[in-house]
PDB file of the backbone (N, CA, C, O) and the ligand in Angstrom, with CONECT records:
HET     ZN  A 101       1
ATOM      1  N   MET A   1       4.200   5.867  20.969  1.00  0.00           N
ATOM      2  CA  MET A   1       4.114   4.904  19.861  1.00  0.00           C
ATOM      3  C   MET A   1       3.350   3.665  20.308  1.00  0.00           C
ATOM      4  O   MET A   1       3.685   3.062  21.328  1.00  0.00           O
ATOM      5  N   ILE A   2       2.355   3.294  19.573  1.00  0.00           N
ATOM      6  CA  ILE A   2       1.519   2.146  19.926  1.00  0.00           C
ATOM      7  C   ILE A   2       1.756   1.041  18.916  1.00  0.00           C
ATOM      8  O   ILE A   2       1.724   1.275  17.708  1.00  0.00           O
ATOM      9  N   GLN A   3       1.992  -0.160  19.413  1.00  0.00           N
ATOM     10  CA  GLN A   3       2.112  -1.275  18.481  1.00  0.00           C
ATOM     11  C   GLN A   3       0.715  -1.792  18.153  1.00  0.00           C
ATOM     12  O   GLN A   3      -0.083  -2.076  19.046  1.00  0.00           O
ATOM     13  N   LEU A   4       0.440  -1.909  16.871  1.00  0.00           N
ATOM     14  CA  LEU A   4      -0.881  -2.367  16.435  1.00  0.00           C
ATOM     15  C   LEU A   4      -0.804  -3.880  16.268  1.00  0.00           C
ATOM     16  O   LEU A   4      -0.550  -4.389  15.176  1.00  0.00           O
ATOM     17  N   THR A   5      -1.028  -4.583  17.367  1.00  0.00           N
ATOM     18  CA  THR A   5      -0.858  -6.025  17.348  1.00  0.00           C
ATOM     19  C   THR A   5      -2.040  -6.726  16.700  1.00  0.00           C
ATOM     20  O   THR A   5      -1.864  -7.658  15.915  1.00  0.00           O
ATOM     21  N   SER A   6      -3.230  -6.282  17.027  1.00  0.00           N
ATOM     22  CA  SER A   6      -4.413  -6.917  16.448  1.00  0.00           C
ATOM     23  C   SER A   6      -5.525  -5.896  16.339  1.00  0.00           C
ATOM     24  O   SER A   6      -5.466  -4.821  16.937  1.00  0.00           O
ATOM     25  N   ALA A   7      -6.536  -6.246  15.570  1.00  0.00           N
ATOM     26  CA  ALA A   7      -7.670  -5.350  15.393  1.00  0.00           C
ATOM     27  C   ALA A   7      -8.424  -5.178  16.713  1.00  0.00           C
ATOM     28  O   ALA A   7      -9.078  -4.159  16.935  1.00  0.00           O
ATOM     29  N   ASP A   8      -8.324  -6.196  17.594  1.00  0.00           N
ATOM     30  CA  ASP A   8      -9.026  -6.148  18.883  1.00  0.00           C
ATOM     31  C   ASP A   8      -8.701  -4.883  19.659  1.00  0.00           C
ATOM     32  O   ASP A   8      -9.576  -4.228  20.224  1.00  0.00           O
ATOM     33  N   LYS A   9      -7.411  -4.562  19.668  1.00  0.00           N
ATOM     34  CA  LYS A   9      -6.934  -3.413  20.414  1.00  0.00           C
ATOM     35  C   LYS A   9      -7.585  -2.121  19.930  1.00  0.00           C
ATOM     36  O   LYS A   9      -7.759  -1.163  20.683  1.00  0.00           O
ATOM     37  N   LEU A  10      -7.934  -2.131  18.657  1.00  0.00           N
ATOM     38  CA  LEU A  10      -8.476  -0.919  18.047  1.00  0.00           C
ATOM     39  C   LEU A  10      -9.999  -0.904  17.996  1.00  0.00           C
ATOM     40  O   LEU A  10     -10.591   0.083  17.560  1.00  0.00           O
ATOM     41  N   THR A  11     -10.647  -1.996  18.440  1.00  0.00           N
ATOM     42  CA  THR A  11     -12.094  -2.110  18.263  1.00  0.00           C
ATOM     43  C   THR A  11     -12.848  -0.907  18.812  1.00  0.00           C
ATOM     44  O   THR A  11     -13.682  -0.324  18.119  1.00  0.00           O
ATOM     45  N   ASN A  12     -12.556  -0.529  20.066  1.00  0.00           N
ATOM     46  CA  ASN A  12     -13.250   0.609  20.668  1.00  0.00           C
ATOM     47  C   ASN A  12     -12.974   1.894  19.900  1.00  0.00           C
ATOM     48  O   ASN A  12     -13.865   2.709  19.663  1.00  0.00           O
ATOM     49  N   ALA A  13     -11.701   2.049  19.518  1.00  0.00           N
ATOM     50  CA  ALA A  13     -11.293   3.242  18.785  1.00  0.00           C
ATOM     51  C   ALA A  13     -11.970   3.289  17.416  1.00  0.00           C
ATOM     52  O   ALA A  13     -12.366   4.356  16.946  1.00  0.00           O
ATOM     53  N   ILE A  14     -12.098   2.120  16.779  1.00  0.00           N
ATOM     54  CA  ILE A  14     -12.748   2.056  15.456  1.00  0.00           C
ATOM     55  C   ILE A  14     -14.227   2.435  15.599  1.00  0.00           C
ATOM     56  O   ILE A  14     -14.772   3.173  14.779  1.00  0.00           O
ATOM     57  N   ASN A  15     -14.865   1.916  16.658  1.00  0.00           N
ATOM     58  CA  ASN A  15     -16.275   2.255  16.886  1.00  0.00           C
ATOM     59  C   ASN A  15     -16.454   3.752  17.103  1.00  0.00           C
ATOM     60  O   ASN A  15     -17.406   4.354  16.606  1.00  0.00           O
ATOM     61  N   LYS A  16     -15.531   4.341  17.847  1.00  0.00           N
ATOM     62  CA  LYS A  16     -15.599   5.781  18.091  1.00  0.00           C
ATOM     63  C   LYS A  16     -15.385   6.545  16.787  1.00  0.00           C
ATOM     64  O   LYS A  16     -16.067   7.534  16.518  1.00  0.00           O
ATOM     65  N   ALA A  17     -14.430   6.077  15.979  1.00  0.00           N
ATOM     66  CA  ALA A  17     -14.164   6.733  14.697  1.00  0.00           C
ATOM     67  C   ALA A  17     -15.393   6.685  13.799  1.00  0.00           C
ATOM     68  O   ALA A  17     -15.665   7.628  13.055  1.00  0.00           O
ATOM     69  N   ARG A  18     -16.138   5.576  13.871  1.00  0.00           N
ATOM     70  CA  ARG A  18     -17.350   5.448  13.049  1.00  0.00           C
ATOM     71  C   ARG A  18     -18.403   6.444  13.489  1.00  0.00           C
ATOM     72  O   ARG A  18     -19.185   6.926  12.670  1.00  0.00           O
ATOM     73  N   THR A  19     -18.428   6.760  14.790  1.00  0.00           N
ATOM     74  CA  THR A  19     -19.403   7.710  15.323  1.00  0.00           C
ATOM     75  C   THR A  19     -18.978   9.143  15.008  1.00  0.00           C
ATOM     76  O   THR A  19     -19.778   9.956  14.544  1.00  0.00           O
ATOM     77  N   VAL A  20     -17.705   9.433  15.270  1.00  0.00           N
ATOM     78  CA  VAL A  20     -17.205  10.805  15.115  1.00  0.00           C
ATOM     79  C   VAL A  20     -16.995  11.169  13.647  1.00  0.00           C
ATOM     80  O   VAL A  20     -17.150  12.326  13.256  1.00  0.00           O
ATOM     81  N   LYS A  21     -16.634  10.151  12.826  1.00  0.00           N
ATOM     82  CA  LYS A  21     -16.330  10.359  11.411  1.00  0.00           C
ATOM     83  C   LYS A  21     -15.348  11.516  11.198  1.00  0.00           C
ATOM     84  O   LYS A  21     -15.682  12.501  10.539  1.00  0.00           O
ATOM     85  N   PRO A  22     -14.148  11.400  11.752  1.00  0.00           N
ATOM     86  CA  PRO A  22     -13.173  12.472  11.569  1.00  0.00           C
ATOM     87  C   PRO A  22     -12.678  12.545  10.131  1.00  0.00           C
ATOM     88  O   PRO A  22     -12.742  11.571   9.381  1.00  0.00           O
ATOM     89  N   LEU A  23     -12.189  13.715   9.770  1.00  0.00           N
ATOM     90  CA  LEU A  23     -11.625  13.918   8.434  1.00  0.00           C
ATOM     91  C   LEU A  23     -10.161  13.504   8.458  1.00  0.00           C
ATOM     92  O   LEU A  23      -9.388  13.983   9.288  1.00  0.00           O
ATOM     93  N   VAL A  24      -9.779  12.613   7.545  1.00  0.00           N
ATOM     94  CA  VAL A  24      -8.383  12.166   7.477  1.00  0.00           C
ATOM     95  C   VAL A  24      -7.743  12.736   6.218  1.00  0.00           C
ATOM     96  O   VAL A  24      -8.189  12.469   5.102  1.00  0.00           O
ATOM     97  N   ARG A  25      -6.704  13.516   6.410  1.00  0.00           N
ATOM     98  CA  ARG A  25      -5.944  14.041   5.272  1.00  0.00           C
ATOM     99  C   ARG A  25      -4.624  13.303   5.178  1.00  0.00           C
ATOM    100  O   ARG A  25      -3.954  13.076   6.185  1.00  0.00           O
ATOM    101  N   VAL A  26      -4.253  12.929   3.956  1.00  0.00           N
ATOM    102  CA  VAL A  26      -2.988  12.225   3.744  1.00  0.00           C
ATOM    103  C   VAL A  26      -1.921  13.255   3.420  1.00  0.00           C
ATOM    104  O   VAL A  26      -2.011  13.945   2.404  1.00  0.00           O
ATOM    105  N   ASN A  27      -0.910  13.364   4.276  1.00  0.00           N
ATOM    106  CA  ASN A  27       0.219  14.272   4.005  1.00  0.00           C
ATOM    107  C   ASN A  27       1.245  13.563   3.141  1.00  0.00           C
ATOM    108  O   ASN A  27       1.780  14.115   2.180  1.00  0.00           O
ATOM    109  N   ALA A  28       1.498  12.319   3.519  1.00  0.00           N
ATOM    110  CA  ALA A  28       2.424  11.458   2.797  1.00  0.00           C
ATOM    111  C   ALA A  28       2.065  10.042   3.226  1.00  0.00           C
ATOM    112  O   ALA A  28       1.307   9.854   4.178  1.00  0.00           O
ATOM    113  N   PHE A  29       2.606   9.042   2.528  1.00  0.00           N
ATOM    114  CA  PHE A  29       2.334   7.669   2.922  1.00  0.00           C
ATOM    115  C   PHE A  29       2.842   7.457   4.343  1.00  0.00           C
ATOM    116  O   PHE A  29       4.046   7.531   4.589  1.00  0.00           O
ATOM    117  N   GLY A  30       1.927   7.193   5.286  1.00  0.00           N
ATOM    118  CA  GLY A  30       2.324   6.995   6.676  1.00  0.00           C
ATOM    119  C   GLY A  30       2.173   8.229   7.552  1.00  0.00           C
ATOM    120  O   GLY A  30       2.391   8.158   8.761  1.00  0.00           O
ATOM    121  N   SER A  31       1.806   9.352   6.961  1.00  0.00           N
ATOM    122  CA  SER A  31       1.663  10.594   7.729  1.00  0.00           C
ATOM    123  C   SER A  31       0.289  11.210   7.448  1.00  0.00           C
ATOM    124  O   SER A  31      -0.030  11.552   6.309  1.00  0.00           O
ATOM    125  N   TYR A  32      -0.517  11.347   8.505  1.00  0.00           N
ATOM    126  CA  TYR A  32      -1.907  11.772   8.336  1.00  0.00           C
ATOM    127  C   TYR A  32      -2.273  12.888   9.302  1.00  0.00           C
ATOM    128  O   TYR A  32      -1.718  12.994  10.395  1.00  0.00           O
ATOM    129  N   THR A  33      -3.203  13.705   8.883  1.00  0.00           N
ATOM    130  CA  THR A  33      -3.756  14.733   9.755  1.00  0.00           C
ATOM    131  C   THR A  33      -5.225  14.398   9.952  1.00  0.00           C
ATOM    132  O   THR A  33      -5.982  14.297   8.987  1.00  0.00           O
ATOM    133  N   VAL A  34      -5.628  14.224  11.222  1.00  0.00           N
ATOM    134  CA  VAL A  34      -6.997  13.820  11.534  1.00  0.00           C
ATOM    135  C   VAL A  34      -7.698  14.977  12.236  1.00  0.00           C
ATOM    136  O   VAL A  34      -7.225  15.477  13.257  1.00  0.00           O
ATOM    137  N   THR A  35      -8.830  15.395  11.677  1.00  0.00           N
ATOM    138  CA  THR A  35      -9.582  16.525  12.221  1.00  0.00           C
ATOM    139  C   THR A  35     -10.968  16.086  12.655  1.00  0.00           C
ATOM    140  O   THR A  35     -11.693  15.440  11.899  1.00  0.00           O
ATOM    141  N   ASN A  36     -11.328  16.441  13.873  1.00  0.00           N
ATOM    142  CA  ASN A  36     -12.692  16.252  14.346  1.00  0.00           C
ATOM    143  C   ASN A  36     -13.491  17.429  13.797  1.00  0.00           C
ATOM    144  O   ASN A  36     -13.303  18.570  14.219  1.00  0.00           O
ATOM    145  N   LYS A  37     -14.388  17.139  12.849  1.00  0.00           N
ATOM    146  CA  LYS A  37     -15.088  18.211  12.153  1.00  0.00           C
ATOM    147  C   LYS A  37     -15.994  19.008  13.097  1.00  0.00           C
ATOM    148  O   LYS A  37     -16.254  20.189  12.866  1.00  0.00           O
ATOM    149  N   ALA A  38     -16.472  18.355  14.157  1.00  0.00           N
ATOM    150  CA  ALA A  38     -17.375  19.030  15.101  1.00  0.00           C
ATOM    151  C   ALA A  38     -16.638  20.039  15.971  1.00  0.00           C
ATOM    152  O   ALA A  38     -17.152  21.127  16.231  1.00  0.00           O
ATOM    153  N   THR A  39     -15.443  19.686  16.420  1.00  0.00           N
ATOM    154  CA  THR A  39     -14.708  20.557  17.350  1.00  0.00           C
ATOM    155  C   THR A  39     -13.568  21.309  16.670  1.00  0.00           C
ATOM    156  O   THR A  39     -13.064  22.296  17.207  1.00  0.00           O
ATOM    157  N   GLY A  40     -13.162  20.844  15.492  1.00  0.00           N
ATOM    158  CA  GLY A  40     -12.045  21.468  14.795  1.00  0.00           C
ATOM    159  C   GLY A  40     -10.688  21.012  15.318  1.00  0.00           C
ATOM    160  O   GLY A  40      -9.653  21.458  14.824  1.00  0.00           O
ATOM    161  N   ALA A  41     -10.682  20.121  16.321  1.00  0.00           N
ATOM    162  CA  ALA A  41      -9.422  19.618  16.885  1.00  0.00           C
ATOM    163  C   ALA A  41      -8.692  18.791  15.831  1.00  0.00           C
ATOM    164  O   ALA A  41      -9.274  17.914  15.193  1.00  0.00           O
ATOM    165  N   THR A  42      -7.409  19.090  15.664  1.00  0.00           N
ATOM    166  CA  THR A  42      -6.610  18.429  14.637  1.00  0.00           C
ATOM    167  C   THR A  42      -5.375  17.792  15.267  1.00  0.00           C
ATOM    168  O   THR A  42      -4.682  18.418  16.070  1.00  0.00           O
ATOM    169  N   TYR A  43      -5.108  16.543  14.894  1.00  0.00           N
ATOM    170  CA  TYR A  43      -3.955  15.834  15.433  1.00  0.00           C
ATOM    171  C   TYR A  43      -3.192  15.178  14.298  1.00  0.00           C
ATOM    172  O   TYR A  43      -3.750  14.869  13.245  1.00  0.00           O
ATOM    173  N   ALA A  44      -1.902  14.972  14.534  1.00  0.00           N
ATOM    174  CA  ALA A  44      -1.048  14.324  13.542  1.00  0.00           C
ATOM    175  C   ALA A  44      -0.864  12.860  13.916  1.00  0.00           C
ATOM    176  O   ALA A  44      -0.503  12.541  15.048  1.00  0.00           O
ATOM    177  N   VAL A  45      -1.115  11.977  12.959  1.00  0.00           N
ATOM    178  CA  VAL A  45      -0.947  10.540  13.189  1.00  0.00           C
ATOM    179  C   VAL A  45       0.100  10.005  12.225  1.00  0.00           C
ATOM    180  O   VAL A  45       0.077  10.299  11.030  1.00  0.00           O
ATOM    181  N   GLU A  46       1.013   9.218  12.766  1.00  0.00           N
ATOM    182  CA  GLU A  46       2.044   8.593  11.939  1.00  0.00           C
ATOM    183  C   GLU A  46       1.883   7.087  12.012  1.00  0.00           C
ATOM    184  O   GLU A  46       1.659   6.534  13.089  1.00  0.00           O
ATOM    185  N   CYS A  47       1.996   6.425  10.879  1.00  0.00           N
ATOM    186  CA  CYS A  47       1.954   4.958  10.832  1.00  0.00           C
ATOM    187  C   CYS A  47       3.267   4.475  10.253  1.00  0.00           C
ATOM    188  O   CYS A  47       3.671   4.915   9.176  1.00  0.00           O
ATOM    189  N   VAL A  48       3.929   3.587  10.946  1.00  0.00           N
ATOM    190  CA  VAL A  48       5.188   3.041  10.449  1.00  0.00           C
ATOM    191  C   VAL A  48       5.176   1.521  10.576  1.00  0.00           C
ATOM    192  O   VAL A  48       4.477   0.948  11.413  1.00  0.00           O
ATOM    193  N   LYS A  49       5.972   0.890   9.719  1.00  0.00           N
ATOM    194  CA  LYS A  49       6.135  -0.550   9.793  1.00  0.00           C
ATOM    195  C   LYS A  49       7.584  -0.814  10.145  1.00  0.00           C
ATOM    196  O   LYS A  49       8.496  -0.337   9.470  1.00  0.00           O
ATOM    197  N   ARG A  50       7.795  -1.584  11.216  1.00  0.00           N
ATOM    198  CA  ARG A  50       9.152  -1.850  11.670  1.00  0.00           C
ATOM    199  C   ARG A  50       9.253  -3.330  12.008  1.00  0.00           C
ATOM    200  O   ARG A  50       8.463  -3.842  12.801  1.00  0.00           O
ATOM    201  N   ASP A  51      10.202  -4.008  11.422  1.00  0.00           N
ATOM    202  CA  ASP A  51      10.392  -5.447  11.660  1.00  0.00           C
ATOM    203  C   ASP A  51       9.097  -6.238  11.472  1.00  0.00           C
ATOM    204  O   ASP A  51       8.825  -7.189  12.205  1.00  0.00           O
ATOM    205  N   GLY A  52       8.314  -5.835  10.489  1.00  0.00           N
ATOM    206  CA  GLY A  52       7.088  -6.559  10.193  1.00  0.00           C
ATOM    207  C   GLY A  52       5.917  -6.213  11.097  1.00  0.00           C
ATOM    208  O   GLY A  52       4.820  -6.738  10.908  1.00  0.00           O
ATOM    209  N   SER A  53       6.128  -5.338  12.078  1.00  0.00           N
ATOM    210  CA  SER A  53       5.035  -4.930  12.950  1.00  0.00           C
ATOM    211  C   SER A  53       4.624  -3.508  12.611  1.00  0.00           C
ATOM    212  O   SER A  53       5.439  -2.689  12.186  1.00  0.00           O
ATOM    213  N   ARG A  54       3.347  -3.234  12.806  1.00  0.00           N
ATOM    214  CA  ARG A  54       2.851  -1.886  12.556  1.00  0.00           C
ATOM    215  C   ARG A  54       2.809  -1.102  13.852  1.00  0.00           C
ATOM    216  O   ARG A  54       2.399  -1.606  14.897  1.00  0.00           O
ATOM    217  N   PHE A  55       3.243   0.142  13.756  1.00  0.00           N
ATOM    218  CA  PHE A  55       3.183   1.047  14.898  1.00  0.00           C
ATOM    219  C   PHE A  55       2.472   2.319  14.465  1.00  0.00           C
ATOM    220  O   PHE A  55       2.508   2.707  13.297  1.00  0.00           O
ATOM    221  N   ALA A  56       1.829   2.956  15.428  1.00  0.00           N
ATOM    222  CA  ALA A  56       1.192   4.235  15.132  1.00  0.00           C
ATOM    223  C   ALA A  56       1.366   5.167  16.316  1.00  0.00           C
ATOM    224  O   ALA A  56       1.474   4.729  17.462  1.00  0.00           O
ATOM    225  N   SER A  57       1.391   6.453  16.025  1.00  0.00           N
ATOM    226  CA  SER A  57       1.449   7.438  17.096  1.00  0.00           C
ATOM    227  C   SER A  57       0.493   8.570  16.764  1.00  0.00           C
ATOM    228  O   SER A  57       0.196   8.841  15.600  1.00  0.00           O
ATOM    229  N   CYS A  58       0.012   9.233  17.831  1.00  0.00           N
ATOM    230  CA  CYS A  58      -0.915  10.349  17.654  1.00  0.00           C
ATOM    231  C   CYS A  58      -0.509  11.438  18.622  1.00  0.00           C
ATOM    232  O   CYS A  58       0.018  11.152  19.697  1.00  0.00           O
ATOM    233  N   THR A  59      -0.748  12.682  18.253  1.00  0.00           N
ATOM    234  CA  THR A  59      -0.345  13.806  19.091  1.00  0.00           C
ATOM    235  C   THR A  59      -1.403  14.196  20.124  1.00  0.00           C
ATOM    236  O   THR A  59      -1.199  15.149  20.875  1.00  0.00           O
ATOM    237  N   CYS A  60      -2.536  13.474  20.176  1.00  0.00           N
ATOM    238  CA  CYS A  60      -3.548  13.809  21.187  1.00  0.00           C
ATOM    239  C   CYS A  60      -3.132  13.238  22.545  1.00  0.00           C
ATOM    240  O   CYS A  60      -2.184  12.459  22.639  1.00  0.00           O
ATOM    241  N   LYS A  61      -3.857  13.640  23.597  1.00  0.00           N
ATOM    242  CA  LYS A  61      -3.480  13.224  24.956  1.00  0.00           C
ATOM    243  C   LYS A  61      -3.490  11.706  25.118  1.00  0.00           C
ATOM    244  O   LYS A  61      -2.576  11.139  25.718  1.00  0.00           O
ATOM    245  N   ALA A  62      -4.516  11.052  24.588  1.00  0.00           N
ATOM    246  CA  ALA A  62      -4.595   9.591  24.706  1.00  0.00           C
ATOM    247  C   ALA A  62      -3.436   8.943  23.957  1.00  0.00           C
ATOM    248  O   ALA A  62      -2.802   8.012  24.455  1.00  0.00           O
ATOM    249  N   GLY A  63      -3.170   9.446  22.759  1.00  0.00           N
ATOM    250  CA  GLY A  63      -2.088   8.904  21.942  1.00  0.00           C
ATOM    251  C   GLY A  63      -0.734   9.061  22.618  1.00  0.00           C
ATOM    252  O   GLY A  63       0.118   8.176  22.542  1.00  0.00           O
ATOM    253  N   GLU A  64      -0.545  10.201  23.281  1.00  0.00           N
ATOM    254  CA  GLU A  64       0.732  10.438  23.973  1.00  0.00           C
ATOM    255  C   GLU A  64       0.902   9.512  25.167  1.00  0.00           C
ATOM    256  O   GLU A  64       2.022   9.218  25.585  1.00  0.00           O
ATOM    257  N   ARG A  65      -0.238   9.049  25.720  1.00  0.00           N
ATOM    258  CA  ARG A  65      -0.169   8.091  26.825  1.00  0.00           C
ATOM    259  C   ARG A  65      -0.053   6.656  26.316  1.00  0.00           C
ATOM    260  O   ARG A  65      -0.012   5.717  27.111  1.00  0.00           O
ATOM    261  N   GLY A  66       0.000   6.482  24.997  1.00  0.00           N
ATOM    262  CA  GLY A  66       0.148   5.153  24.434  1.00  0.00           C
ATOM    263  C   GLY A  66      -1.155   4.396  24.282  1.00  0.00           C
ATOM    264  O   GLY A  66      -1.169   3.168  24.199  1.00  0.00           O
ATOM    265  N   GLN A  67      -2.264   5.152  24.246  1.00  0.00           N
ATOM    266  CA  GLN A  67      -3.566   4.510  24.070  1.00  0.00           C
ATOM    267  C   GLN A  67      -3.995   4.612  22.613  1.00  0.00           C
ATOM    268  O   GLN A  67      -3.684   5.581  21.921  1.00  0.00           O
ATOM    269  N   ALA A  68      -4.715   3.595  22.167  1.00  0.00           N
ATOM    270  CA  ALA A  68      -5.231   3.598  20.808  1.00  0.00           C
ATOM    271  C   ALA A  68      -6.435   4.538  20.772  1.00  0.00           C
ATOM    272  O   ALA A  68      -7.477   4.235  21.353  1.00  0.00           O
ATOM    273  N   CYS A  69      -6.296   5.660  20.102  1.00  0.00           N
ATOM    274  CA  CYS A  69      -7.387   6.631  20.027  1.00  0.00           C
ATOM    275  C   CYS A  69      -8.075   6.501  18.679  1.00  0.00           C
ATOM    276  O   CYS A  69      -7.595   5.807  17.782  1.00  0.00           O
ATOM    277  N   TYR A  70      -9.218   7.188  18.550  1.00  0.00           N
ATOM    278  CA  TYR A  70      -9.963   7.055  17.294  1.00  0.00           C
ATOM    279  C   TYR A  70      -9.252   7.749  16.131  1.00  0.00           C
ATOM    280  O   TYR A  70      -9.518   7.446  14.968  1.00  0.00           O
ATOM    281  N   HIS A  71      -8.344   8.686  16.447  1.00  0.00           N
ATOM    282  CA  HIS A  71      -7.574   9.313  15.360  1.00  0.00           C
ATOM    283  C   HIS A  71      -6.707   8.258  14.679  1.00  0.00           C
ATOM    284  O   HIS A  71      -6.612   8.188  13.453  1.00  0.00           O
ATOM    285  N   ILE A  72      -6.074   7.433  15.531  1.00  0.00           N
ATOM    286  CA  ILE A  72      -5.235   6.356  15.006  1.00  0.00           C
ATOM    287  C   ILE A  72      -6.093   5.369  14.219  1.00  0.00           C
ATOM    288  O   ILE A  72      -5.711   4.943  13.129  1.00  0.00           O
ATOM    289  N   ALA A  73      -7.257   5.005  14.772  1.00  0.00           N
ATOM    290  CA  ALA A  73      -8.137   4.055  14.079  1.00  0.00           C
ATOM    291  C   ALA A  73      -8.523   4.588  12.702  1.00  0.00           C
ATOM    292  O   ALA A  73      -8.508   3.848  11.718  1.00  0.00           O
ATOM    293  N   ALA A  74      -8.866   5.863  12.636  1.00  0.00           N
ATOM    294  CA  ALA A  74      -9.275   6.467  11.357  1.00  0.00           C
ATOM    295  C   ALA A  74      -8.097   6.520  10.386  1.00  0.00           C
ATOM    296  O   ALA A  74      -8.243   6.207   9.205  1.00  0.00           O
ATOM    297  N   ALA A  75      -6.930   6.919  10.893  1.00  0.00           N
ATOM    298  CA  ALA A  75      -5.757   7.025  10.026  1.00  0.00           C
ATOM    299  C   ALA A  75      -5.292   5.653   9.555  1.00  0.00           C
ATOM    300  O   ALA A  75      -4.884   5.491   8.405  1.00  0.00           O
ATOM    301  N   VAL A  76      -5.355   4.660  10.451  1.00  0.00           N
ATOM    302  CA  VAL A  76      -4.910   3.313  10.094  1.00  0.00           C
ATOM    303  C   VAL A  76      -5.788   2.742   8.980  1.00  0.00           C
ATOM    304  O   VAL A  76      -5.281   2.077   8.076  1.00  0.00           O
ATOM    305  N   SER A  77      -7.092   2.994   9.035  1.00  0.00           N
ATOM    306  CA  SER A  77      -7.948   2.447   7.982  1.00  0.00           C
ATOM    307  C   SER A  77      -7.626   3.121   6.646  1.00  0.00           C
ATOM    308  O   SER A  77      -7.661   2.475   5.599  1.00  0.00           O
ATOM    309  N   ALA A  78      -7.312   4.421   6.681  1.00  0.00           N
ATOM    310  CA  ALA A  78      -6.894   5.119   5.452  1.00  0.00           C
ATOM    311  C   ALA A  78      -5.544   4.586   4.980  1.00  0.00           C
ATOM    312  O   ALA A  78      -5.302   4.424   3.784  1.00  0.00           O
ATOM    313  N   HIS A  79      -4.667   4.317   5.957  1.00  0.00           N
ATOM    314  CA  HIS A  79      -3.326   3.825   5.654  1.00  0.00           C
ATOM    315  C   HIS A  79      -3.381   2.447   4.996  1.00  0.00           C
ATOM    316  O   HIS A  79      -2.664   2.189   4.030  1.00  0.00           O
ATOM    317  N   ILE A  80      -4.224   1.571   5.514  1.00  0.00           N
ATOM    318  CA  ILE A  80      -4.353   0.214   4.975  1.00  0.00           C
ATOM    319  C   ILE A  80      -4.879   0.272   3.546  1.00  0.00           C
ATOM    320  O   ILE A  80      -4.431  -0.470   2.672  1.00  0.00           O
ATOM    321  N   GLN A  81      -5.842   1.171   3.328  1.00  0.00           N
ATOM    322  CA  GLN A  81      -6.401   1.327   1.983  1.00  0.00           C
ATOM    323  C   GLN A  81      -5.328   1.835   1.018  1.00  0.00           C
ATOM    324  O   GLN A  81      -5.208   1.357  -0.110  1.00  0.00           O
ATOM    325  N   LEU A  82      -4.561   2.805   1.487  1.00  0.00           N
ATOM    326  CA  LEU A  82      -3.489   3.380   0.675  1.00  0.00           C
ATOM    327  C   LEU A  82      -2.426   2.328   0.361  1.00  0.00           C
ATOM    328  O   LEU A  82      -1.925   2.253  -0.761  1.00  0.00           O
ATOM    329  N   ALA A  83      -2.089   1.515   1.369  1.00  0.00           N
ATOM    330  CA  ALA A  83      -1.093   0.481   1.191  1.00  0.00           C
ATOM    331  C   ALA A  83      -1.538  -0.554   0.162  1.00  0.00           C
ATOM    332  O   ALA A  83      -0.736  -1.022  -0.647  1.00  0.00           O
ATOM    333  N   SER A  84      -2.829  -0.910   0.199  1.00  0.00           N
ATOM    334  CA  SER A  84      -3.313  -1.910  -0.754  1.00  0.00           C
ATOM    335  C   SER A  84      -3.379  -1.319  -2.166  1.00  0.00           C
ATOM    336  O   SER A  84      -3.165  -2.030  -3.147  1.00  0.00           O
ATOM    337  N   GLU A  85      -3.676  -0.019  -2.269  1.00  0.00           N
ATOM    338  CA  GLU A  85      -3.671   0.626  -3.585  1.00  0.00           C
ATOM    339  C   GLU A  85      -2.251   0.666  -4.158  1.00  0.00           C
ATOM    340  O   GLU A  85      -2.039   0.449  -5.351  1.00  0.00           O
ATOM    341  N   ARG A  86      -1.294   0.946  -3.285  1.00  0.00           N
ATOM    342  CA  ARG A  86       0.114   0.974  -3.694  1.00  0.00           C
ATOM    343  C   ARG A  86       0.548  -0.395  -4.209  1.00  0.00           C
ATOM    344  O   ARG A  86       1.229  -0.512  -5.227  1.00  0.00           O
ATOM    345  N   GLN A  87       0.132  -1.427  -3.473  1.00  0.00           N
ATOM    346  CA  GLN A  87       0.508  -2.779  -3.832  1.00  0.00           C
ATOM    347  C   GLN A  87      -0.112  -3.158  -5.179  1.00  0.00           C
ATOM    348  O   GLN A  87       0.514  -3.834  -5.996  1.00  0.00           O
ATOM    349  N   ALA A  88      -1.353  -2.711  -5.396  1.00  0.00           N
ATOM    350  CA  ALA A  88      -2.034  -3.010  -6.654  1.00  0.00           C
ATOM    351  C   ALA A  88      -1.312  -2.355  -7.820  1.00  0.00           C
ATOM    352  O   ALA A  88      -1.310  -2.890  -8.929  1.00  0.00           O
ATOM    353  N   GLN A  89      -0.696  -1.197  -7.578  1.00  0.00           N
ATOM    354  CA  GLN A  89      -0.001  -0.489  -8.650  1.00  0.00           C
ATOM    355  C   GLN A  89       1.305  -1.160  -9.039  1.00  0.00           C
ATOM    356  O   GLN A  89       1.701  -1.137 -10.204  1.00  0.00           O
ATOM    357  N   THR A  90       1.979  -1.763  -8.051  1.00  0.00           N
ATOM    358  CA  THR A  90       3.290  -2.337  -8.340  1.00  0.00           C
ATOM    359  C   THR A  90       3.175  -3.734  -8.949  1.00  0.00           C
ATOM    360  O   THR A  90       4.147  -4.238  -9.513  1.00  0.00           O
ATOM    361  N   HIS A  91       1.994  -4.376  -8.843  1.00  0.00           N
ATOM    362  CA  HIS A  91       1.840  -5.714  -9.400  1.00  0.00           C
ATOM    363  C   HIS A  91       1.126  -5.703 -10.741  1.00  0.00           C
ATOM    364  O   HIS A  91       0.920  -6.758 -11.340  1.00  0.00           O
TER     365      HIS A  91
HETATM  366 ZN    ZN A 101      -5.381  10.633  18.919  1.00  0.00          ZN2+
END
C-alpha cells in the first residue's frame, strides 16, 4: 500500500504512464484493472481514502515493494476523474 502524499511522488510514474498508455478498466469505484497493451500484462490497482489520505496498491512487483508504478499513476488519474464526476452528480 502506497500513500499518495503528493503528485511529486508520482511524477516519474505519470511520465511512464503517458509513454506506455496502459488501458485502465474500472471494475468498481476504487478498483481498477490496468493492462499494458503492448505486453498484455495486467495488474489490479486499488485506490482507497483513509483518514483523508489517499492510498493505492498494485499487484505488480514494484507495487508490492511499495513503489509508485505507472499502473497506479494511470489508475489514480482515472480515479480522480471518476471521483470528480461523482461529486458533480451529487451537487
Ligand atoms: Zn504496478
